[in-house]
C-alpha positions in Angstrom: -2.9 5.1 8.6 0.0 3.0 7.3 -1.7 -0.3 8.1 -3.4 0.1 4.7 -0.1 -0.1 2.9 0.3 -3.6 1.6 3.1 -5.4 -0.1 2.9 -4.8 -3.8 5.8 -6.7 -5.1 5.7 -10.3 -6.6 1.9 -10.7 -7.1 0.1 -12.1 -10.0 -1.4 -10.1 -11.5 1.0 -7.2 -10.9 0.0 -4.3 -8.7 -2.2 -1.8 -10.5 -1.5 1.9 -10.8 -4.5 2.4 -8.4 -2.8 0.3 -5.7 0.5 2.1 -6.2 -1.2 5.5 -5.9 -3.1 4.3 -2.8 0.1 3.2 -1.1 1.7 6.5 -2.0 -1.2 8.5 -0.7 -1.1 6.6 2.6 2.6 7.2 2.9 2.3 10.9 2.3 -0.6 11.1 4.8 1.5 9.4 7.4 4.6 11.5 7.1 2.7 14.8 6.7 0.5 14.0 9.7 -2.8 14.8 7.9 -5.2 12.9 5.8 -6.6 16.1 4.2 -4.2 18.9 3.6 -5.2 22.5 3.9 -5.7 24.5 0.7 -2.3 26.1 1.2 -0.6 22.7 1.2 -2.8 20.9 -1.4 -0.3 21.4 -4.3 2.7 20.2 -2.3 0.7 17.2 -0.9 -0.5 16.2 -4.4 2.9 16.6 -5.9 4.4 14.4 -3.2 1.8 11.7 -3.7 2.6 11.7 -7.5 6.4 11.6 -6.9 6.1 8.8 -4.4 3.8 6.8 -6.7 6.2 7.3 -9.6 9.2 6.1 -7.7 7.2 3.2 -6.2 6.2 2.1 -9.7 9.9 2.4 -10.8 11.0 0.3 -7.8 8.4 -2.4 -8.5 9.3 -2.5 -12.2 13.0 -3.1 -11.4 12.8 -5.5 -8.5 13.8 -9.1 -9.3 13.1 -12.3 -7.4 13.4 -16.0 -7.9 10.3 -16.7 -5.8 7.1 -17.6 -7.6 4.5 -14.9 -7.7 2.0 -14.9 -4.9 -1.7 -15.3 -5.6 -3.8 -12.4 -4.4 -6.8 -14.5 -3.4 -4.7 -16.9 -1.4 -2.9 -14.0 0.4 -6.2 -12.3 1.1 -7.6 -15.5 2.6 -4.5 -15.8 4.9 -4.9 -12.2 6.0 -8.5 -12.8 6.8 -7.6 -15.8 8.9 -5.0 -13.8 10.8 -7.5 -11.0 11.4 -10.1 -13.4 12.7 -7.7 -15.0 15.1 -6.4 -11.7 16.3 -9.9 -10.2 16.9 -11.3 -13.4 18.3 -8.6 -13.2 21.1 -9.7 -9.7 22.0 -13.4 -10.7 22.1 -12.9 -13.5 24.6 
């Protein structure tokens, strides 16, 4: 589940609220051990996702770096190359 959480800091353009929420959702799913909570746990699950998203956004807003921002397209291309190499090795 957590493999879907990606680095959100120091990208141009900055991470969107949808990306922050998605990372928070994945985190809460991982620590709760469920991707879909029961009706009895839905309110607690949703509240946790919102709290994690809020704190994640706060963190991203306050982090500083001297490194230049990373380009999303370049980083996506690098990730695709890594994936192709990794899966090519398992197909051989």
